[in-house]
N, C-alpha and C positions, 0 to 999 in steps of 0.2 A: 127361185128367188124367194117366193112367198113361204115356201117350206123352211128355208133357212131362217127367215125372220121369225117364223112361228116357233121353231126350235130354240132360237136364242131367247125369245120371250119366256118359254117354259123353263129354261135354265135360270134366267133371272128370277122368275117366280119361286123356283125351288130354293135358290140361294137366299132370297129375301125371307121366306118362311123359316128356313133353317137359322138365319141370323136372328130373327125375332124370337125363336125358341131359346137360343143361347145368350141373348142379350140380357135377359133377366138373371142368368146364372154366371155372368162374366166375372164378378168378384170372387165367387166361390171357386170357379175354375182357375183363376189366377193364383189364389192361395194354394190350391191343390198342386199346381206346378212348383210353386216356391217350396212347399213342405216336402214335395217329392225330391227336391234337389238337396235336402239336408244331409242324407247319408253320404253324398259325395263330398261334403264339406267337413266331415269328421276327421279328427286327428288319426293318422295312421302311425302305428308304433314302429313301422319299418322305415318310412320315408317322411314322417311328419315334420322333421326339422327343415327339410328341403322345400316342402310344399307350403308350410305355414309361416315361414319367416317373413317379418315385416320388411317393406321395401328399403329403408335405409340400411338395415343390418343384413340383408340377404347377400351383400357383397362379401361378408365373412365366410359364407358357405362355399363360394366358388373354388377356393383351393382344396377344399375337403370333399367336394362332390364326387370326384372320380373314385374315392375310396369305397363309396357305397355300392359300386358295381361288383366289387370283389369279395364282399363279406356275405356270409350266410345268416340264417335266421337269428340265433341268439346273439351273435356278435354284432349283427346289424342293428338289433334293438338297443344294445348297449351303446353303440356308436351314435345312434340317433338321439338317445338320452343325453349323452355327453355333448353332442353338438348343439342341442337345444339349450343346455346350461351355458355354453359359451356364447350363443347368440343373445340370450336374454340377460346375461350378466350386466351389461351396461345399463339396461332398463332398471334392474334391481338396485344398482348403486345410485343412480339418479333419483329414483323414487324414495329410497331410504334417506338420502341427503335432504330432499325436499321435506320429508316427514319430520326429521329431527330439527331442521331449522324452523319450520312452522310451529312445532311443539314448543321450542325454546322461546319463540316470540310470544305465543299465546299464553304460555304458563305464567309469565311475569304479569301480564294484564289480569289474569284470573286471580292471582295472588293479591294484587293490589285491590281488586274489586272485593275480594273476600274480607280483607282488612277494613275497608271502608264500610261494608255492611255490618261487621262486628262492632265497629266504633259507633255507628249510628244506633245500633241496638243497645249498647251500653249507655250512651248519653241520653237517649230518649226514654229510657225506661224508668218507671216509678216503682220498680219492684225492689225487694230486699236482695241482699247478696246471695242468700241461699236459693231463692227462686231463680236468680240470674245464672248461678252456677249450674243449676239443674237444666236450664234452658240451653246453655252452651254445651 
């Protein structure tokens, strides 16, 4: 019984000293594991559309997923590219619309601001017309 308690104490001491060694390095070891997993997260040119689709739009892939089992190298790459374009097309439409609407809204304010600044420059100036035309 004493032997078992002694061996258990040795195991606890070994684990404690090992933990003390790696406790100082825990952040570095964590980052090493995270960086080591990056190659697994890269886009695959054969199956990237199936793996990297975002959750609301990955429903679009389900009817086309079985086709990828029957295609070979070059055709599979082309199919993957076409499927990626189909999946991300709604994103491109929505973001383009947001960009155009926000640009139309902001451009009117910038135009009015520019006219206001030019008016203040003309009215507050004590310069001659030649100096003012050079400035503008």
